[in-house]
N, C-alpha and C positions, 0 to 999 in steps of 0.2 A: 838414554830412554830405556825403560825397563821392558823386558820381554812380556811382562804381565799385561801391558797395554794391548797387545795383540789378542790375548784371551779375553780381556774385558770387551774390546770392540767386537770380537766374534760373538760373544754372548749377546751383546746389544743387537747386532745384525740378526742373529738367529730369532730372538724374540720378536723384533720388528717385523721381519719378513713373514714369520709364522702368522702373527696376528693380522697383518695386512692381507695376506693370501687367504686366510680363513674368512675374513669379512667380505672380501671381493668375491670369492668362490661362493659363498652363501647367497650374496645379493644376486650375482649372475646366474646361480643355479635356480633361484626362485623366478627369475625373469626369463632366461633362455633354456634352462635345462642342463642336462649332464654334459653335453659337449663344451659348454661355456665353463663349467666347473673344471674339466680336464685341462682346458687352455689356461685357466687362472692358476692352477696348481703347477702346471708346466712352466709358466712364466715365473712363478714364485721360486721354483727350484733353480731356474736359470739365474735369477737375481741372487739367490743365496750362494751358488757356486761361484759366481762372478765376484761377489763381495768377499767370500772367504779367500779367494785368490788374491784380491786386491789389497786386503788389509795388511799382510806382512810387507808387501812392496811399499805401501804408504809408510809403515813404521820405520823401515830401513832408510827412508828418505830424509826422516827427521835428524837433526844434529845441531850441536852448539859447540862453541869453542870460546873460552875465556882468554882474551888477549891482554896485553899490557894496558891499553887505553880504551878498549871497547869489547863488546860481546857480539859474536857472530851467531846468527840463527839461520839455519837453512832447512827447507822442506820442499816437497813437491815431487811428484813422479814424472808427469809429462811436462809440466811447466815448473822448472826449478826457481825457487825464490831464495835470495840471500839478503837478510836483513842485518845491518851493522848499526848497533846501538852504542854510542859513546857513553862511557860511564858518567861523565859530567852532564849529559843531557837527561838522564833518568830522573823522573820526579818521584816515583815510588815503585816498589816491586811488590806484587800481590801473589800470594800462594792460595790456590783454591783447591778444594777436594770435595766432590760430591759424595753421595752415599755409596754408589758402586765403586768409585775410586778409592774411597776409605777402606771398603771391604778387601780390595786388592792391594792396599798399602801404597797407593799412587797419589800424586798431586800435580797440578799444573801451575808453573810459574808464569806470571804475566808481567811484562815490563811496560811501564807507562812513561811516555815522554811528553814534552810540550806539543808535539805534532802527532796527531792520531795516525798518520800514515807510517810512523816509524814504530808504532807499538808492536811488540813481539811477544809471542808465547812459546813456552816449552812444555808440551804435555807428556804425561806418562813417566814423570820422574818418581823414584822411590821418595817417600815422604821425608826421610832424613836428608837425602841429597837435595830436595827442594828447599828445605829449611836452610841448609848450609849455603846453597846458592843465593837464596834471598839475603842472608846476613852478609855474605861476601859482596854481593852487588850493591847492597846499601852502603856498606862501609867504603867501597871504591867510589861510589857515587858522591858521597859526602866529602871524601878526600879530594876528588877532582873538582867539586864546587868550591872547596875552600882554597884551591890552588896548590895543594901539596903535591 
C-alpha cells in the first residue's frame, strides 16, 4: 500500500468533517444560538482529530501476499480479517481508480470470485503496481483454471 493513501484519506476526512460541521453549526445556530454552534464545532474537531489518528492505523493494517497457489489479503484494526483467494477461483480482476485516486497516482485492485463472500480488494496501490498485480493474478488464474 502506498503512503499516499493516508494523505488522500486525510484530505477526504478534512473536507467531509468541515462541510458537515459547517452545515450542522449553521442549522443549530439558527435554531438554538451560539452555544449549539460551539458544541457542533467542538464535536467536529473531536471527530477530525479522532479520524486523523485512526487513518494511519487503518492503513498499516492492510496487507497482501502473493503465494504459490493463492493470494492473501488482510485488513482491520480491531477486528482483523484474513481473506485467502485461490488463483483458480478468480473469475476476474478489476482495477479501479477514481478522480482523487488518479490525482494521487493510486488504484484499487478488486478480486471477483464465484462466491461474493470471498471477494477481496486491495486499496491504495500505486497505479503501476496495481496493473502489474492485475496482470499477474489474471495469468495465474488462467494457468490454475487450465490445470497447469
